[in-house]
All heavy atoms as TSV, in Angstrom:
chain	resi	resn	atom	element	x	y	z
A	1	ARG	N	N	5.574	18.933	-8.513
A	1	ARG	CA	C	4.955	18.457	-7.242
A	1	ARG	C	C	3.444	18.126	-7.428
A	1	ARG	O	O	2.946	17.269	-6.762
A	1	ARG	CB	C	5.123	19.418	-6.238
A	1	ARG	CG	C	6.609	19.636	-5.837
A	1	ARG	CD	C	6.894	20.666	-4.859
A	1	ARG	NE	N	6.074	20.611	-3.667
A	1	ARG	CZ	C	5.944	21.617	-2.772
A	1	ARG	NH1	N	6.739	22.595	-2.897
A	1	ARG	NH2	N	5.246	21.405	-1.744
A	2	LYS	N	N	2.831	18.694	-8.323
A	2	LYS	CA	C	1.401	18.460	-8.586
A	2	LYS	C	C	1.171	17.763	-9.886
A	2	LYS	O	O	0.062	17.886	-10.462
A	2	LYS	CB	C	0.585	19.794	-8.516
A	2	LYS	CG	C	0.529	20.514	-7.123
A	2	LYS	CD	C	-0.317	21.598	-7.152
A	2	LYS	CE	C	-0.226	22.262	-5.728
A	2	LYS	NZ	N	-1.305	23.320	-5.626
A	3	SER	N	N	2.105	16.933	-10.319
A	3	SER	CA	C	1.931	16.257	-11.613
A	3	SER	C	C	0.755	15.237	-11.453
A	3	SER	O	O	0.281	14.897	-12.499
A	3	SER	CB	C	3.284	15.628	-11.911
A	3	SER	OG	O	3.578	14.629	-11.093
A	4	TRP	N	N	0.470	14.792	-10.340
A	4	TRP	CA	C	-0.638	13.825	-10.234
A	4	TRP	C	C	-1.993	14.399	-10.570
A	4	TRP	O	O	-2.942	13.647	-10.847
A	4	TRP	CB	C	-0.702	13.371	-8.787
A	4	TRP	CG	C	-0.928	14.344	-7.722
A	4	TRP	CD1	C	0.020	15.079	-7.122
A	4	TRP	CD2	C	-2.088	14.839	-7.223
A	4	TRP	NE1	N	-0.505	16.043	-6.244
A	4	TRP	CE2	C	-1.953	15.902	-6.248
A	4	TRP	CE3	C	-3.457	14.639	-7.521
A	4	TRP	CZ2	C	-2.868	16.662	-5.644
A	4	TRP	CZ3	C	-4.517	15.264	-6.817
A	4	TRP	CH2	C	-4.078	16.211	-5.907
A	5	LEU	N	N	-2.011	15.677	-10.794
A	5	LEU	CA	C	-3.296	16.343	-11.173
A	5	LEU	C	C	-3.580	16.092	-12.619
A	5	LEU	O	O	-4.644	16.200	-13.108
A	5	LEU	CB	C	-3.104	17.845	-10.981
A	5	LEU	CG	C	-3.191	18.351	-9.505
A	5	LEU	CD1	C	-2.954	19.811	-9.446
A	5	LEU	CD2	C	-4.558	18.099	-8.877
A	6	PHE	N	N	-2.548	15.641	-13.424
A	6	PHE	CA	C	-2.657	15.524	-14.793
A	6	PHE	C	C	-2.465	14.106	-15.282
A	6	PHE	O	O	-1.543	13.721	-15.979
A	6	PHE	CB	C	-1.672	16.476	-15.508
A	6	PHE	CG	C	-1.781	17.927	-15.084
A	6	PHE	CD1	C	-0.794	18.422	-14.205
A	6	PHE	CD2	C	-2.838	18.660	-15.516
A	6	PHE	CE1	C	-0.949	19.698	-13.831
A	6	PHE	CE2	C	-2.998	19.948	-15.118
A	6	PHE	CZ	C	-1.993	20.530	-14.203
A	7	SER	N	N	-3.436	13.208	-14.923
A	7	SER	CA	C	-3.316	11.802	-15.352
A	7	SER	C	C	-3.769	11.735	-16.806
A	7	SER	O	O	-4.754	12.412	-17.197
A	7	SER	CB	C	-4.174	11.018	-14.461
A	7	SER	OG	O	-3.693	10.922	-13.148
A	8	ASP	N	N	-3.173	10.828	-17.532
A	8	ASP	CA	C	-3.501	10.762	-18.958
A	8	ASP	C	C	-4.814	9.930	-19.020
A	8	ASP	O	O	-5.519	10.095	-20.136
A	8	ASP	CB	C	-2.301	10.081	-19.712
A	8	ASP	CG	C	-1.093	10.931	-19.867
A	8	ASP	OD1	O	-1.295	12.228	-19.833
A	8	ASP	OD2	O	-0.091	10.402	-20.121
A	9	THR	N	N	-5.030	8.999	-18.242
A	9	THR	CA	C	-6.213	8.096	-18.370
A	9	THR	C	C	-6.857	7.985	-17.025
A	9	THR	O	O	-6.314	8.228	-16.003
A	9	THR	CB	C	-5.763	6.629	-18.817
A	9	THR	OG1	O	-5.043	6.065	-17.833
A	9	THR	CG2	C	-5.006	6.690	-20.133
A	10	VAL	N	N	-8.154	7.523	-17.124
A	10	VAL	CA	C	-8.962	7.252	-15.967
A	10	VAL	C	C	-8.282	6.194	-15.178
A	10	VAL	O	O	-8.231	6.284	-13.919
A	10	VAL	CB	C	-10.370	7.016	-16.359
A	10	VAL	CG1	C	-11.195	6.514	-15.128
A	10	VAL	CG2	C	-11.002	8.131	-17.009
A	11	ASP	N	N	-7.791	5.166	-15.773
A	11	ASP	CA	C	-7.209	4.081	-14.944
A	11	ASP	C	C	-5.877	4.539	-14.322
A	11	ASP	O	O	-5.676	4.139	-13.224
A	11	ASP	CB	C	-6.811	2.858	-15.974
A	11	ASP	CG	C	-8.077	2.220	-16.361
A	11	ASP	OD1	O	-9.115	2.172	-15.688
A	11	ASP	OD2	O	-7.994	1.397	-17.514
A	12	GLY	N	N	-5.227	5.395	-14.940
A	12	GLY	CA	C	-3.969	5.973	-14.316
A	12	GLY	C	C	-4.345	6.785	-13.063
A	12	GLY	O	O	-3.606	6.737	-12.051
A	13	ALA	N	N	-5.429	7.523	-13.171
A	13	ALA	CA	C	-5.881	8.366	-11.985
A	13	ALA	C	C	-6.288	7.540	-10.857
A	13	ALA	O	O	-6.054	7.777	-9.747
A	13	ALA	CB	C	-7.045	9.305	-12.551
A	14	LYS	N	N	-6.930	6.395	-11.236
A	14	LYS	CA	C	-7.473	5.457	-10.169
A	14	LYS	C	C	-6.274	4.784	-9.504
A	14	LYS	O	O	-6.242	4.679	-8.256
A	14	LYS	CB	C	-8.372	4.403	-10.756
A	14	LYS	CG	C	-9.801	4.935	-11.079
A	14	LYS	CD	C	-10.626	3.928	-11.644
A	14	LYS	CE	C	-11.952	4.440	-12.124
A	14	LYS	NZ	N	-12.839	3.478	-12.693
A	15	ALA	N	N	-5.211	4.400	-10.216
A	15	ALA	CA	C	-4.143	3.789	-9.690
A	15	ALA	C	C	-3.374	4.746	-8.751
A	15	ALA	O	O	-2.901	4.420	-7.684
A	15	ALA	CB	C	-3.181	3.242	-10.828
A	16	SER	N	N	-3.206	6.043	-9.209
A	16	SER	CA	C	-2.576	7.021	-8.346
A	16	SER	C	C	-3.365	7.287	-7.139
A	16	SER	O	O	-2.789	7.401	-6.050
A	16	SER	CB	C	-2.490	8.278	-9.236
A	16	SER	OG	O	-1.681	8.168	-10.304
A	17	ALA	N	N	-4.647	7.358	-7.154
A	17	ALA	CA	C	-5.502	7.452	-6.011
A	17	ALA	C	C	-5.301	6.407	-5.026
A	17	ALA	O	O	-5.173	6.542	-3.823
A	17	ALA	CB	C	-6.973	7.564	-6.415
A	18	VAL	N	N	-5.178	5.135	-5.505
A	18	VAL	CA	C	-4.992	3.913	-4.620
A	18	VAL	C	C	-3.638	4.040	-3.852
A	18	VAL	O	O	-3.527	4.001	-2.672
A	18	VAL	CB	C	-5.141	2.596	-5.416
A	18	VAL	CG1	C	-4.562	1.526	-4.550
A	18	VAL	CG2	C	-6.573	2.314	-5.915
A	19	VAL	N	N	-2.597	4.397	-4.671
A	19	VAL	CA	C	-1.257	4.577	-4.028
A	19	VAL	C	C	-1.199	5.673	-2.970
A	19	VAL	O	O	-0.687	5.525	-1.967
A	19	VAL	CB	C	-0.221	4.847	-5.057
A	19	VAL	CG1	C	1.211	5.172	-4.484
A	19	VAL	CG2	C	-0.002	3.556	-5.979
A	20	TYR	N	N	-1.844	6.752	-3.304
A	20	TYR	CA	C	-1.780	7.917	-2.392
A	20	TYR	C	C	-2.671	7.569	-1.186
A	20	TYR	O	O	-2.255	7.928	-0.088
A	20	TYR	CB	C	-2.479	9.287	-3.057
A	20	TYR	CG	C	-1.558	9.776	-4.169
A	20	TYR	CD1	C	-2.103	10.187	-5.393
A	20	TYR	CD2	C	-0.208	9.914	-4.019
A	20	TYR	CE1	C	-1.331	10.624	-6.370
A	20	TYR	CE2	C	0.612	10.393	-5.014
A	20	TYR	CZ	C	0.036	10.856	-6.135
A	20	TYR	OH	O	0.892	11.341	-7.227
A	21	SER	N	N	-3.754	6.863	-1.384
A	21	SER	CA	C	-4.503	6.465	-0.124
A	21	SER	C	C	-3.719	5.621	0.709
A	21	SER	O	O	-3.765	5.719	1.948
A	21	SER	CB	C	-5.858	5.752	-0.664
A	21	SER	OG	O	-6.647	6.708	-1.288
A	22	LEU	N	N	-3.006	4.636	0.213
A	22	LEU	CA	C	-2.303	3.662	0.963
A	22	LEU	C	C	-1.109	4.379	1.723
A	22	LEU	O	O	-0.862	3.982	2.889
A	22	LEU	CB	C	-1.712	2.562	0.110
A	22	LEU	CG	C	-2.843	1.537	-0.350
A	22	LEU	CD1	C	-2.160	0.604	-1.399
A	22	LEU	CD2	C	-3.277	0.715	0.811
A	23	MET	N	N	-0.475	5.377	1.023
A	23	MET	CA	C	0.663	6.059	1.653
A	23	MET	C	C	0.072	6.923	2.828
A	23	MET	O	O	0.640	7.081	3.901
A	23	MET	CB	C	1.344	7.008	0.691
A	23	MET	CG	C	2.141	6.210	-0.354
A	23	MET	SD	S	3.390	5.118	0.244
A	23	MET	CE	C	2.695	3.569	-0.027
A	24	LEU	N	N	-1.096	7.528	2.681
A	24	LEU	CA	C	-1.721	8.450	3.784
A	24	LEU	C	C	-2.255	7.482	4.886
A	24	LEU	O	O	-2.200	7.895	5.991
A	24	LEU	CB	C	-2.784	9.246	3.135
A	24	LEU	CG	C	-2.388	10.439	2.286
A	24	LEU	CD1	C	-3.521	11.200	1.713
A	24	LEU	CD2	C	-1.391	11.280	3.106
A	25	THR	N	N	-2.654	6.271	4.494
A	25	THR	CA	C	-3.011	5.348	5.667
A	25	THR	C	C	-1.794	4.894	6.396
A	25	THR	O	O	-1.872	4.769	7.664
A	25	THR	CB	C	-3.759	4.109	5.003
A	25	THR	OG1	O	-4.799	4.433	4.223
A	25	THR	CG2	C	-4.089	3.083	6.117
A	26	CYS	N	N	-0.674	4.803	5.643
A	26	CYS	CA	C	0.627	4.511	6.430
A	26	CYS	C	C	0.809	5.628	7.395
A	26	CYS	O	O	1.239	5.422	8.551
A	26	CYS	CB	C	1.797	4.318	5.496
A	26	CYS	SG	S	1.802	2.767	4.597
A	27	ARG	N	N	0.764	6.822	6.906
A	27	ARG	CA	C	1.051	8.059	7.788
A	27	ARG	C	C	0.076	8.062	9.034
A	27	ARG	O	O	0.550	8.326	10.107
A	27	ARG	CB	C	0.805	9.328	6.918
A	27	ARG	CG	C	1.285	10.540	7.723
A	27	ARG	CD	C	1.021	11.914	7.073
A	27	ARG	NE	N	1.807	11.931	5.871
A	27	ARG	CZ	C	1.600	12.932	4.961
A	27	ARG	NH1	N	0.651	13.980	5.183
A	27	ARG	NH2	N	2.204	12.986	3.793
A	28	ALA	N	N	-1.200	7.856	8.746
A	28	ALA	CA	C	-2.210	7.927	9.854
A	28	ALA	C	C	-1.903	6.787	10.824
A	28	ALA	O	O	-2.212	6.880	11.944
A	28	ALA	CB	C	-3.556	7.719	9.294
A	29	SER	N	N	-1.360	5.540	10.315
A	29	SER	CA	C	-1.078	4.489	11.224
A	29	SER	C	C	0.223	4.435	11.887
A	29	SER	O	O	0.708	3.550	12.544
A	29	SER	CB	C	-1.237	3.246	10.466
A	29	SER	OG	O	-2.621	2.975	9.905
A	30	ARG	N	N	1.007	5.570	11.570
A	30	ARG	CA	C	2.323	5.789	12.074
A	30	ARG	C	C	3.287	4.602	11.645
A	30	ARG	O	O	4.060	4.142	12.423
A	30	ARG	CB	C	2.380	5.979	13.601
A	30	ARG	CG	C	1.572	7.104	14.074
A	30	ARG	CD	C	1.789	7.246	15.612
A	30	ARG	NE	N	0.855	8.110	16.255
A	30	ARG	CZ	C	0.862	9.453	16.165
A	30	ARG	NH1	N	1.728	10.019	15.325
A	30	ARG	NH2	N	-0.004	10.128	16.750
A	31	VAL	N	N	3.195	4.273	10.325
A	31	VAL	CA	C	3.976	3.239	9.696
A	31	VAL	C	C	4.909	4.013	8.709
A	31	VAL	O	O	4.397	4.747	7.867
A	31	VAL	CB	C	3.077	2.163	9.099
A	31	VAL	CG1	C	3.935	1.304	8.183
A	31	VAL	CG2	C	2.224	1.511	10.089
A	32	GLU	N	N	6.136	3.650	8.643
A	32	GLU	CA	C	7.015	4.164	7.568
A	32	GLU	C	C	6.580	3.535	6.189
A	32	GLU	O	O	6.558	2.419	6.066
A	32	GLU	CB	C	8.499	3.857	7.843
A	32	GLU	CG	C	9.400	4.397	6.808
A	32	GLU	CD	C	10.763	3.875	6.911
A	32	GLU	OE1	O	11.187	3.082	7.865
A	32	GLU	OE2	O	11.531	4.207	5.955
A	33	PRO	N	N	6.211	4.409	5.260
A	33	PRO	CA	C	5.670	3.889	4.053
A	33	PRO	C	C	6.695	2.968	3.243
A	33	PRO	O	O	6.247	2.028	2.662
A	33	PRO	CB	C	5.358	5.131	3.140
A	33	PRO	CG	C	5.179	6.101	4.177
A	33	PRO	CD	C	6.054	5.881	5.450
A	34	LEU	N	N	7.918	3.384	3.167
A	34	LEU	CA	C	8.945	2.574	2.468
A	34	LEU	C	C	9.033	1.177	3.087
A	34	LEU	O	O	9.124	0.158	2.370
A	34	LEU	CB	C	10.173	3.193	2.360
A	34	LEU	CG	C	11.280	2.568	1.527
A	34	LEU	CD1	C	10.911	2.335	0.122
A	34	LEU	CD2	C	12.543	3.374	1.577
A	35	ALA	N	N	9.097	1.034	4.432
A	35	ALA	CA	C	9.273	-0.228	5.168
A	35	ALA	C	C	8.015	-1.048	4.915
A	35	ALA	O	O	8.051	-2.269	4.559
A	35	ALA	CB	C	9.408	-0.035	6.620
A	36	TRP	N	N	6.890	-0.435	4.868
A	36	TRP	CA	C	5.547	-1.114	4.591
A	36	TRP	C	C	5.510	-1.702	3.139
A	36	TRP	O	O	5.259	-2.790	2.966
A	36	TRP	CB	C	4.383	-0.204	4.900
A	36	TRP	CG	C	3.133	-0.855	4.481
A	36	TRP	CD1	C	2.420	-1.867	5.111
A	36	TRP	CD2	C	2.458	-0.593	3.239
A	36	TRP	NE1	N	1.318	-2.179	4.295
A	36	TRP	CE2	C	1.305	-1.502	3.219
A	36	TRP	CE3	C	2.567	0.299	2.230
A	36	TRP	CZ2	C	0.416	-1.494	2.167
A	36	TRP	CZ3	C	1.733	0.236	1.206
A	36	TRP	CH2	C	0.596	-0.610	1.121
A	37	LEU	N	N	5.916	-0.866	2.273
A	37	LEU	CA	C	5.948	-1.180	0.809
A	37	LEU	C	C	6.866	-2.370	0.536
A	37	LEU	O	O	6.582	-3.257	-0.143
A	37	LEU	CB	C	6.239	0.046	-0.040
A	37	LEU	CG	C	5.983	-0.082	-1.478
A	37	LEU	CD1	C	4.531	-0.425	-1.790
A	37	LEU	CD2	C	6.401	1.182	-2.213
A	38	ARG	N	N	8.078	-2.272	1.214
A	38	ARG	CA	C	9.056	-3.389	0.986
A	38	ARG	C	C	8.491	-4.660	1.528
A	38	ARG	O	O	8.552	-5.786	0.940
A	38	ARG	CB	C	10.364	-3.072	1.712
A	38	ARG	CG	C	11.200	-2.162	0.986
A	38	ARG	CD	C	12.478	-1.907	1.778
A	38	ARG	NE	N	13.348	-1.031	1.041
A	38	ARG	CZ	C	14.180	-0.194	1.650
A	38	ARG	NH1	N	14.289	-0.196	2.954
A	38	ARG	NH2	N	14.849	0.640	0.945
A	39	HIS	N	N	7.789	-4.630	2.697
A	39	HIS	CA	C	7.139	-5.759	3.327
A	39	HIS	C	C	6.049	-6.388	2.401
A	39	HIS	O	O	6.012	-7.537	2.097
A	39	HIS	CB	C	6.513	-5.377	4.641
A	39	HIS	CG	C	5.727	-6.447	5.218
A	39	HIS	ND1	N	6.341	-7.636	5.727
A	39	HIS	CD2	C	4.409	-6.563	5.462
A	39	HIS	CE1	C	5.293	-8.452	6.193
A	39	HIS	NE2	N	4.188	-7.860	5.992
A	40	VAL	N	N	5.232	-5.479	1.780
A	40	VAL	CA	C	4.095	-5.994	0.953
A	40	VAL	C	C	4.729	-6.528	-0.248
A	40	VAL	O	O	4.266	-7.623	-0.798
A	40	VAL	CB	C	3.171	-4.767	0.679
A	40	VAL	CG1	C	2.226	-5.092	-0.443
A	40	VAL	CG2	C	2.365	-4.391	1.998
A	41	LEU	N	N	5.655	-5.951	-0.883
A	41	LEU	CA	C	6.191	-6.349	-2.186
A	41	LEU	C	C	6.940	-7.654	-1.994
A	41	LEU	O	O	7.227	-8.381	-2.987
A	41	LEU	CB	C	7.031	-5.349	-2.857
A	41	LEU	CG	C	6.237	-4.091	-3.347
A	41	LEU	CD1	C	7.194	-3.002	-3.893
A	41	LEU	CD2	C	5.120	-4.521	-4.377
A	42	THR	N	N	7.340	-8.013	-0.813
A	42	THR	CA	C	8.107	-9.234	-0.529
A	42	THR	C	C	7.053	-10.260	-0.169
A	42	THR	O	O	7.238	-11.341	-0.645
A	42	THR	CB	C	9.048	-9.164	0.730
A	42	THR	OG1	O	9.996	-8.039	0.432
A	42	THR	CG2	C	9.817	-10.333	1.021
A	43	GLU	N	N	6.066	-10.022	0.582
A	43	GLU	CA	C	5.008	-11.069	0.994
A	43	GLU	C	C	4.074	-11.359	-0.168
A	43	GLU	O	O	3.732	-12.568	-0.222
A	43	GLU	CB	C	4.283	-10.448	2.180
A	43	GLU	CG	C	5.096	-10.581	3.474
A	43	GLU	CD	C	5.167	-12.020	3.884
A	43	GLU	OE1	O	4.217	-12.814	3.878
A	43	GLU	OE2	O	6.280	-12.373	4.415
A	44	LEU	N	N	3.622	-10.318	-0.864
A	44	LEU	CA	C	2.502	-10.683	-1.811
A	44	LEU	C	C	2.862	-11.632	-2.881
A	44	LEU	O	O	2.051	-12.449	-3.148
A	44	LEU	CB	C	2.170	-9.269	-2.460
A	44	LEU	CG	C	0.720	-9.194	-3.136
A	44	LEU	CD1	C	-0.371	-9.598	-2.214
A	44	LEU	CD2	C	0.467	-7.862	-3.630
A	45	PRO	N	N	3.984	-11.651	-3.434
A	45	PRO	CA	C	4.307	-12.687	-4.496
A	45	PRO	C	C	4.354	-14.093	-3.947
A	45	PRO	O	O	4.193	-15.046	-4.795
A	45	PRO	CB	C	5.680	-12.257	-5.066
A	45	PRO	CG	C	5.867	-10.974	-4.721
A	45	PRO	CD	C	5.120	-10.717	-3.350
A	46	GLN	N	N	4.525	-14.241	-2.647
A	46	GLN	CA	C	4.634	-15.599	-2.144
A	46	GLN	C	C	3.226	-16.241	-1.763
A	46	GLN	O	O	3.096	-17.380	-1.418
A	46	GLN	CB	C	5.386	-15.597	-0.799
A	46	GLN	CG	C	6.765	-15.046	-1.061
A	46	GLN	CD	C	7.576	-14.929	0.329
A	46	GLN	OE1	O	7.120	-15.225	1.394
A	46	GLN	NE2	N	8.704	-14.369	0.156
A	47	ARG	N	N	2.210	-15.472	-1.952
A	47	ARG	CA	C	0.876	-15.976	-1.609
A	47	ARG	C	C	0.070	-16.316	-2.920
A	47	ARG	O	O	0.230	-15.781	-3.968
A	47	ARG	CB	C	0.010	-14.728	-0.843
A	47	ARG	CG	C	0.777	-14.413	0.341
A	47	ARG	CD	C	0.002	-13.433	1.069
A	47	ARG	NE	N	0.672	-13.031	2.337
A	47	ARG	CZ	C	0.119	-12.583	3.365
A	47	ARG	NH1	N	-1.344	-12.369	3.350
A	47	ARG	NH2	N	0.739	-12.272	4.523
A	48	THR	N	N	-0.836	-17.138	-2.671
A	48	THR	CA	C	-1.704	-17.633	-3.725
A	48	THR	C	C	-2.878	-16.650	-4.019
A	48	THR	O	O	-3.067	-15.749	-3.090
A	48	THR	CB	C	-2.339	-19.011	-3.535
A	48	THR	OG1	O	-3.130	-18.949	-2.280
A	48	THR	CG2	C	-1.298	-20.044	-3.316
A	49	GLY	N	N	-3.516	-16.662	-5.081
A	49	GLY	CA	C	-4.522	-15.691	-5.467
A	49	GLY	C	C	-5.757	-15.678	-4.601
A	49	GLY	O	O	-6.469	-14.682	-4.535
A	50	ASP	N	N	-6.134	-16.746	-4.035
A	50	ASP	CA	C	-7.301	-16.867	-3.146
A	50	ASP	C	C	-7.050	-16.592	-1.702
A	50	ASP	O	O	-8.042	-16.697	-0.918
A	50	ASP	CB	C	-7.945	-18.244	-3.448
A	50	ASP	CG	C	-7.047	-19.362	-2.949
A	50	ASP	OD1	O	-5.860	-19.157	-2.806
A	50	ASP	OD2	O	-7.541	-20.461	-2.825
A	51	VAL	N	N	-5.975	-16.100	-1.271
A	51	VAL	CA	C	-5.642	-15.811	0.180
A	51	VAL	C	C	-6.086	-14.548	0.495
A	51	VAL	O	O	-5.937	-13.475	-0.276
A	51	VAL	CB	C	-4.213	-16.109	0.471
A	51	VAL	CG1	C	-3.740	-15.764	1.822
A	51	VAL	CG2	C	-3.726	-17.552	0.190
A	52	ASP	N	N	-6.544	-14.292	1.726
A	52	ASP	CA	C	-6.909	-12.992	2.181
A	52	ASP	C	C	-5.685	-12.200	2.514
A	52	ASP	O	O	-4.657	-12.586	3.188
A	52	ASP	CB	C	-7.761	-13.076	3.541
A	52	ASP	CG	C	-8.226	-11.860	4.038
A	52	ASP	OD1	O	-8.435	-10.966	3.352
A	52	ASP	OD2	O	-8.449	-11.792	5.368
A	53	ILE	N	N	-5.668	-11.001	2.026
A	53	ILE	CA	C	-4.411	-10.090	2.108
A	53	ILE	C	C	-4.679	-8.979	3.104
A	53	ILE	O	O	-3.957	-7.944	3.134
A	53	ILE	CB	C	-3.939	-9.644	0.828
A	53	ILE	CG1	C	-5.014	-8.753	0.040
A	53	ILE	CG2	C	-3.370	-10.757	-0.028
A	53	ILE	CD1	C	-4.477	-8.234	-1.105
A	54	ALA	N	N	-5.691	-9.002	3.959
A	54	ALA	CA	C	-5.989	-7.962	4.895
A	54	ALA	C	C	-4.879	-7.687	5.825
A	54	ALA	O	O	-4.737	-6.629	6.366
A	54	ALA	CB	C	-7.372	-8.272	5.628
A	55	ASP	N	N	-4.167	-8.718	6.145
A	55	ASP	CA	C	-3.009	-8.542	7.132
A	55	ASP	C	C	-1.857	-7.760	6.535
A	55	ASP	O	O	-0.919	-7.165	7.203
A	55	ASP	CB	C	-2.469	-9.873	7.549
A	55	ASP	CG	C	-1.929	-10.758	6.353
A	55	ASP	OD1	O	-2.584	-10.799	5.434
A	55	ASP	OD2	O	-0.785	-11.302	6.527
A	56	LEU	N	N	-1.868	-7.470	5.181
A	56	LEU	CA	C	-0.819	-6.657	4.535
A	56	LEU	C	C	-1.155	-5.139	4.477
A	56	LEU	O	O	-0.314	-4.428	4.007
A	56	LEU	CB	C	-0.669	-7.148	3.131
A	56	LEU	CG	C	-0.071	-8.559	2.995
A	56	LEU	CD1	C	0.092	-8.878	1.544
A	56	LEU	CD2	C	1.286	-8.633	3.643
A	57	LEU	N	N	-2.368	-4.810	4.864
A	57	LEU	CA	C	-2.766	-3.448	4.925
A	57	LEU	C	C	-1.865	-2.668	5.994
A	57	LEU	O	O	-1.465	-3.141	6.944
A	57	LEU	CB	C	-4.268	-3.200	5.209
A	57	LEU	CG	C	-5.183	-3.807	4.177
A	57	LEU	CD1	C	-6.597	-3.748	4.656
A	57	LEU	CD2	C	-4.977	-3.061	2.877
A	58	PRO	N	N	-1.663	-1.359	5.769
A	58	PRO	CA	C	-0.798	-0.653	6.672
A	58	PRO	C	C	-1.188	-0.543	8.100
A	58	PRO	O	O	-0.354	-0.646	9.035
A	58	PRO	CB	C	-0.945	0.865	6.096
A	58	PRO	CG	C	-1.347	0.678	4.700
A	58	PRO	CD	C	-2.170	-0.507	4.703
A	59	PHE	N	N	-2.448	-0.624	8.513
A	59	PHE	CA	C	-2.841	-0.546	9.931
A	59	PHE	C	C	-2.592	-1.777	10.524
A	59	PHE	O	O	-2.745	-1.925	11.771
A	59	PHE	CB	C	-4.270	0.015	10.068
A	59	PHE	CG	C	-5.289	-0.583	9.106
A	59	PHE	CD1	C	-5.808	-1.818	9.421
A	59	PHE	CD2	C	-5.656	0.118	7.984
A	59	PHE	CE1	C	-6.723	-2.375	8.578
A	59	PHE	CE2	C	-6.594	-0.426	7.180
A	59	PHE	CZ	C	-7.153	-1.573	7.351
A	60	ASN	N	N	-2.361	-2.933	9.925
A	60	ASN	CA	C	-1.940	-4.200	10.480
A	60	ASN	C	C	-0.533	-4.514	10.352
A	60	ASN	O	O	-0.038	-5.570	10.696
A	60	ASN	CB	C	-2.677	-5.409	9.681
A	60	ASN	CG	C	-4.252	-5.331	9.921
A	60	ASN	OD1	O	-4.595	-4.885	10.960
A	60	ASN	ND2	N	-5.013	-5.693	8.972
A	61	PHE	N	N	0.282	-3.548	9.934
A	61	PHE	CA	C	1.741	-3.797	9.682
A	61	PHE	C	C	2.465	-4.123	10.935
A	61	PHE	O	O	3.312	-4.962	11.012
A	61	PHE	CB	C	2.337	-2.623	8.976
A	61	PHE	CG	C	3.820	-2.731	8.703
A	61	PHE	CD1	C	4.375	-3.714	7.849
A	61	PHE	CD2	C	4.687	-1.868	9.307
A	61	PHE	CE1	C	5.692	-3.786	7.549
A	61	PHE	CE2	C	6.070	-1.944	9.152
A	61	PHE	CZ	C	6.562	-2.983	8.158
A	62	HIS	N	N	2.187	-3.285	12.068
A	62	HIS	CA	C	2.849	-3.520	13.285
A	62	HIS	C	C	2.598	-4.937	13.839
A	62	HIS	O	O	3.507	-5.546	14.418
A	62	HIS	CB	C	2.475	-2.462	14.269
A	62	HIS	CG	C	2.987	-1.079	13.919
A	62	HIS	ND1	N	4.228	-0.774	13.887
A	62	HIS	CD2	C	2.339	0.123	13.754
A	62	HIS	CE1	C	4.382	0.521	13.553
A	62	HIS	NE2	N	3.182	1.024	13.401
A	63	LYS	N	N	1.419	-5.385	13.659
A	63	LYS	CA	C	1.068	-6.732	14.147
A	63	LYS	C	C	1.910	-7.766	13.439
A	63	LYS	O	O	2.352	-8.700	13.999
A	63	LYS	CB	C	-0.482	-7.052	14.000
A	63	LYS	CG	C	-1.249	-6.075	14.770
A	63	LYS	CD	C	-2.753	-6.360	14.465
A	63	LYS	CE	C	-3.593	-5.240	15.098
A	63	LYS	NZ	N	-4.975	-5.307	14.550
A	64	ALA	N	N	2.042	-7.622	12.080
A	64	ALA	CA	C	2.801	-8.565	11.273
A	64	ALA	C	C	4.304	-8.485	11.561
A	64	ALA	O	O	4.956	-9.490	11.496
A	64	ALA	CB	C	2.481	-8.406	9.710
A	65	ALA	N	N	4.787	-7.265	11.717
A	65	ALA	CA	C	6.189	-7.013	11.946
A	65	ALA	C	C	6.639	-7.702	13.344
A	65	ALA	O	O	7.807	-8.146	13.448
A	65	ALA	CB	C	6.505	-5.710	11.876
A	66	THR	N	N	5.776	-7.704	14.284
A	66	THR	CA	C	6.185	-8.250	15.636
A	66	THR	C	C	5.859	-9.684	15.754
A	66	THR	O	O	6.371	-10.233	16.666
A	66	THR	CB	C	5.444	-7.419	16.643
A	66	THR	OG1	O	3.933	-7.546	16.465
A	66	THR	CG2	C	5.799	-5.995	16.775
A	67	ALA	N	N	5.106	-10.187	14.856
A	67	ALA	CA	C	4.765	-11.719	14.970
A	67	ALA	C	C	5.799	-12.554	14.396
A	67	ALA	O	O	6.683	-12.232	13.756
A	67	ALA	CB	C	3.544	-11.883	14.230
């Protein structure tokens, strides 16, 4: 359960921190993390590299899901 405490590299620790932060943002925004992650992983590959992706953040998920 606490395996995240033992990251092998600094980059791995940073990646874990990003994922944990996003999951906790989902919880704070009352968004189901799995539904949000499915939405992001479906939408993100369809976008070009220079497009703003702020609408994919967890606190904007309800607005995107209802639109």
